[in-house]
C-alpha positions as CSV (number, residue, x, y, z in Angstrom):
1,M,168.6,68.1,150.9
2,G,170.2,70.0,147.5
3,A,167.1,69.9,145.4
4,E,165.0,70.8,148.5
5,I,166.9,74.1,148.7
6,Y,166.7,74.5,144.9
7,Q,162.8,74.2,145.3
8,A,162.9,76.5,148.1
9,Q,164.7,79.4,145.9
10,V,162.1,78.7,143.1
11,V,159.1,79.2,145.8
12,R,161.2,82.3,146.8
13,N,161.3,83.7,143.4
14,F,157.5,82.9,142.7
15,F,156.7,84.9,145.9
16,D,159.1,87.8,144.8
17,T,157.4,87.7,141.4
18,I,154.0,87.8,142.5
19,T,154.5,90.6,145.2
20,G,156.9,92.7,143.0
21,P,156.3,95.5,140.6
22,D,157.0,93.1,137.5
23,R,154.3,90.5,137.9
24,N,155.2,88.8,134.8
25,L,152.9,85.4,134.1
26,T,156.0,83.9,132.2
27,R,158.0,84.1,135.2
28,I,155.2,82.7,137.4
29,Y,154.8,79.9,134.5
30,M,158.7,78.8,134.7
31,C,158.5,78.8,138.5
32,V,155.3,76.7,138.8
33,I,156.7,74.3,136.0
34,S,159.9,74.1,137.4
35,L,158.7,73.1,140.9
36,A,156.4,70.6,139.5
37,K,159.4,69.1,137.4
38,L,161.8,68.9,140.4
39,R,159.3,67.3,142.4
40,M,158.7,64.8,139.8
41,E,154.9,65.5,139.7
42,P,152.9,63.1,137.5
43,P,152.1,64.2,134.0
44,E,148.4,64.7,134.9
45,K,149.5,67.3,137.6
46,L,151.6,69.0,135.4
47,K,149.1,69.4,132.6
48,D,146.7,70.7,135.3
49,L,149.1,73.3,136.4
50,M,149.6,74.3,132.8
51,D,146.2,74.8,131.9
52,Q,145.8,76.9,135.1
53,V,148.8,79.0,133.9
54,R,147.0,79.3,130.7
55,K,143.8,80.3,132.3
56,S,145.4,83.0,134.4
57,R,147.1,84.6,131.2
58,E,143.4,84.8,129.6
59,K,142.0,86.1,132.9
60,K,145.0,88.3,133.7
61,E,144.7,87.4,137.2
62,L,146.7,84.3,139.1
63,S,144.9,81.2,139.7
64,V,144.2,80.3,143.3
65,D,145.1,76.6,142.2
66,I,148.5,77.8,141.4
67,L,149.2,80.0,144.5
68,D,147.8,76.9,146.4
69,Y,150.3,74.5,144.7
70,V,153.0,76.9,145.7
71,C,152.2,77.4,149.1
72,N,151.6,73.3,149.6
73,V,155.1,72.8,148.0
74,A,156.7,75.5,150.3
75,I,154.7,73.9,153.6
76,E,156.1,70.5,152.7
77,L,159.7,71.9,152.7
78,E,161.8,71.7,156.0
79,I,162.1,75.1,157.9
80,T,165.9,75.4,157.5
81,T,166.1,74.6,153.8
82,V,163.4,77.5,153.4
83,Q,165.4,79.7,155.8
84,T,168.7,79.1,153.7
85,A,166.7,80.0,150.4
86,F,165.5,83.0,151.9
87,G,168.8,84.0,153.7
88,V,167.2,83.9,156.9
89,T,169.7,83.6,159.8
90,E,168.7,81.8,163.0
91,I,168.3,84.2,166.0
92,A,170.6,82.0,167.9
93,R,173.2,82.6,165.5
94,A,172.7,86.3,165.5
95,A,172.6,86.5,168.8
96,Q,176.2,85.0,169.2
97,D,177.7,87.6,166.9
98,F,176.0,90.3,169.4
99,E,177.4,88.6,172.5
100,K,181.0,89.0,170.7
101,I,180.7,92.7,170.7
102,S,182.4,94.2,173.8
103,L,180.5,97.2,175.6
104,D,184.0,98.7,175.9
105,S,184.6,98.6,172.3
106,L,181.7,101.0,171.8
């Protein structure tokens, strides 16, 4: 479970990097390689991902294969793990917090 939360956090960092103002390819590279190592991908897959990052650097645009890989990792993670990494609270838990507030206290 702990490794999955860490993977989800790396996925979050990846998406924060590609959607943020600082689209640093070094950070993207670190996220992709970290994910591959956390998932214990075979050396062939790791080499392929590194080649895609290199090509992305040369073309100055993110490879679709890299984006596809990270999206597949995100899909394979359990939803509660992803919610924890992204800081999302469940609606039921948030509703309980509001139910505790009395209208008299307002």
